[in-house]
C-alpha positions as CSV (number, residue, x, y, z in Angstrom):
1,X,110.0,106.9,131.3
2,X,107.9,108.5,128.7
3,X,104.6,106.7,130.0
4,X,105.5,107.7,133.6
5,X,105.8,111.4,132.6
6,X,102.5,111.4,130.9
7,X,101.2,109.9,133.9
8,X,102.7,112.5,136.2
9,X,101.4,115.2,134.1
10,X,98.0,114.2,135.8
11,X,99.5,115.7,139.2
12,X,100.0,119.2,137.7
13,X,97.3,120.7,139.6
14,X,98.7,119.3,142.8
15,X,102.2,120.5,142.1
16,X,100.8,124.0,141.7
17,X,99.1,123.8,144.6
18,X,102.0,123.1,146.6
19,X,104.1,125.4,145.0
20,X,101.7,128.2,146.0
21,X,101.6,126.9,149.5
22,X,105.4,127.0,149.6
23,X,105.4,130.4,148.4
24,X,102.9,131.6,150.9
25,X,104.7,129.6,153.7
26,X,101.8,127.4,154.2
27,X,103.8,124.2,153.9
28,X,107.0,123.1,155.6
29,X,110.0,122.2,153.5
30,X,110.0,118.4,154.2
31,X,106.0,118.8,154.0
32,X,106.5,120.1,150.5
33,X,109.0,117.4,149.3
34,X,106.9,114.7,150.9
35,X,103.7,116.0,149.1
36,X,105.3,116.1,145.6
37,X,106.9,112.8,146.0
38,X,103.5,111.5,147.0
39,X,102.0,112.8,143.6
40,X,104.9,111.1,141.8
41,X,104.3,107.7,143.5
42,X,100.6,107.9,142.5
43,X,102.1,108.4,138.9
44,X,104.3,105.2,139.5
45,X,101.3,103.3,140.6
46,X,99.3,104.3,137.3
47,X,102.2,103.8,135.2
48,X,102.8,100.0,137.0
49,X,99.1,99.1,136.1
50,X,99.4,100.2,132.6
51,X,102.8,98.3,132.1
52,X,101.2,95.3,133.9
53,X,98.8,95.0,131.4
54,X,101.5,94.6,128.3
55,X,103.0,91.6,127.4
56,X,106.6,92.3,127.1
57,X,109.4,89.8,126.3
58,X,112.1,89.0,129.0
59,X,114.4,90.6,126.6
60,X,112.3,93.9,126.2
61,X,112.0,94.3,130.2
62,X,115.9,93.1,130.9
63,X,117.3,95.8,128.3
64,X,115.1,98.5,130.0
65,X,116.9,100.4,133.0
66,X,113.4,102.5,133.5
67,X,111.2,99.4,133.4
68,X,113.2,97.8,136.0
69,X,113.0,101.1,138.0
70,X,109.2,101.5,137.9
71,X,108.2,97.9,138.0
72,X,110.5,97.5,141.1
73,X,108.8,100.1,143.0
74,X,107.0,99.1,146.2
75,X,103.2,99.6,146.7
76,X,103.5,101.5,149.9
77,X,104.3,105.0,150.0
78,X,106.6,104.8,152.9
79,X,108.4,102.0,151.3
80,X,108.8,104.0,148.0
81,X,110.2,107.1,149.8
82,X,113.1,104.7,151.1
83,X,113.4,102.9,147.4
84,X,114.0,106.6,145.9
85,X,116.7,106.8,148.6
86,X,118.6,104.0,146.8
87,X,119.9,106.0,144.1
88,X,123.3,107.0,144.5
89,X,123.2,109.4,141.7
90,X,120.2,111.5,142.9
91,X,118.3,112.5,146.3
92,X,114.7,113.3,145.3
93,X,114.0,114.4,148.9
94,X,116.8,116.9,148.6
95,X,115.9,118.0,145.1
96,X,112.3,119.2,146.1
97,X,113.4,120.4,149.4
98,X,115.9,123.0,147.1
99,X,112.9,123.7,145.0
100,X,111.1,124.6,148.1
101,X,113.8,127.0,149.3
102,X,114.0,128.6,145.6
103,X,110.3,129.1,146.0
104,X,110.6,131.0,149.4
105,X,113.5,132.9,148.4
106,X,111.5,134.2,145.4
107,X,108.5,134.7,147.6
108,X,110.7,136.8,150.0
109,X,112.5,138.8,147.3
110,X,109.2,139.9,146.2
111,X,107.9,140.9,149.4
112,X,111.1,143.2,150.2
113,X,111.0,144.6,146.4
114,X,107.3,145.7,147.5
115,X,108.1,147.5,150.6
């Protein structure tokens, strides 16, 4: 999990760009969620490449929930999107769509205050 989060910070500029586009209304709700997920997918791919070069024991890998989740991620983005929907605990697309709604609301609130 930590290795993924470090890799994910490489996408910070892209995350900020998507947030600016959302605030400005220059990206759709679904487009925002998809692009954020695409950045995270790239971090997953980097993490997989790093982990592939480390020799773990079977005990180490079988006892790690996050290793299994990351190692088991598909290599194609479209398959990855479907993979993220398999979790009964969370729906990342809905989470990112909710973030988009929050960014848009903040933008609308600011605009109505300025008038």
